[in-house]
Phi, psi and omega in degrees: 000126179283137180238126179264116181261140179235087183302333184293339181249100187267090177282117182298345179275350182260117180298316181296317181296320179296321178297319181290333181275350179283157173275105184232158182281161179302315179303322180291325176298316180298316180297319180296316179299318179297319180296324181286325185275333184303313179300324180294320178295321180296317179300317181297313185286338183252026186300334181246026177302325180299322179290318180296321179297318179294320180296316181296332182273355183291141177275356186279160181280121177247145173206156175252132181233158180254118177266119183250129176202140174051039180077008182245148176240125180246124176280139180224145177262125184239134178233133179253141176280163176263081182226160181267340182258164177293149190237156172292145179259129177256122171267109183269124181252117189290167177292181175293351179270011176077190180280078184279174175300323179295318180301319179289324177293323176295320177300318180295321178297320179293321177297326178296343178264005173108017183239146172279133182239128175244117183242096181286143172272101186287357173264006180307129179083350182263351182272177176305140180059027178075017181273193181243214185308313186294344183271349181286148185289341181186177185296320181300320180293322178295312181301316180298318181292317179296318180298332182267003181293141179287126183303321180293324178292322177297316178300319179295320178295318180292325174300316180298319179294317180294317179297318178298309183296320184297329185258012174294140179303330182272000183268150181265003178098348177270135175231142177224160172247141174230115184235150184236133176060238175307319179292335176295317177296323179290327177297317179295314182296323181295332179293339177281347185252316189266114187279343183258017174291139175274336178189158175234128180247124188241112177260111178041053174232151182283158177276161179283164181293323182240117182253006188297334184269001183288132176257321188278154172292145180242130181242123184256145179229114189229162181253141179297320183263058182212070187299328182301312180276323181301327181293341181272344188296313180304318179295322179292320177301313181296317181294317180293322178294316180296329181272358180073032182256157178272121179216118183236093179270145174230133178250129186262124184297134174078001183265158176244170179305136179084021187295337180293326175276309183299326184292341177248001176288125180302339181269002180297134180243008181252108182304324181297330178293316180296315180296315180296321179298314180295314180291321179295318180294317179299317179295317180302312182295319179299316180293319179297318180290331179291344179295337182297334183268000182251153178299147180284138178294145179242168179104181181226182180295151179289000000 
């Protein structure tokens, strides 16, 4: 929270104002400023502590694996469900904020519903010292780096994740993509490329310009208070209908962009985000479980 201080008006009831009106040395001024700013920095850097705490408390098996393709190595976070039967694999595509604690916590939640989740860090190798998301100095740097990723390189990384997941001994051969924000658009775009997807789930991401090559059904999850993405939906509906493709979008009342993350954040102040998050997650799980009754997609990547 930004605080505007006015030293010229010394209100005796204000502790900060009284301190500023005192004759104090420069070192004491510096110490006071540091004391006031430190909590704000802490809040910023620990914004997703709630997600990390939930992830750390999970009983499920987590591991990091290296996906190698075309001379490149992509780090991926993998979570296994505690089930006795083989499971569908979900390729989770992170937001424009990279493979954050929330993205990993979301992967864990999906695994808790019975699915194997592979979440590649698409910033692998792009960070300082050749690292990924966690190596960037801050959120602005992450956003800039994700925004600058080459679309063909992203597709190749997602192919590597899908190939890995599909051939896991514990997998049943079905693969789907679930993407959020920037990743929502990539989930939709990947469906134009990957012929063996069983479904594509798009959370508040735009559709591709050409949908003619899509094989899998696409399910959209959108926010009412998100005009930037909402304005693209009518055109996407028309394009998918004209191409004879399955597209089922749902827009959640009162929600804003990013509601799947915001809706479970303890600091969320928008009721519509929480409701949309709960309804969206319930719909996603229902659709994922419904895949068991449908024929498995065949074919390979284009």
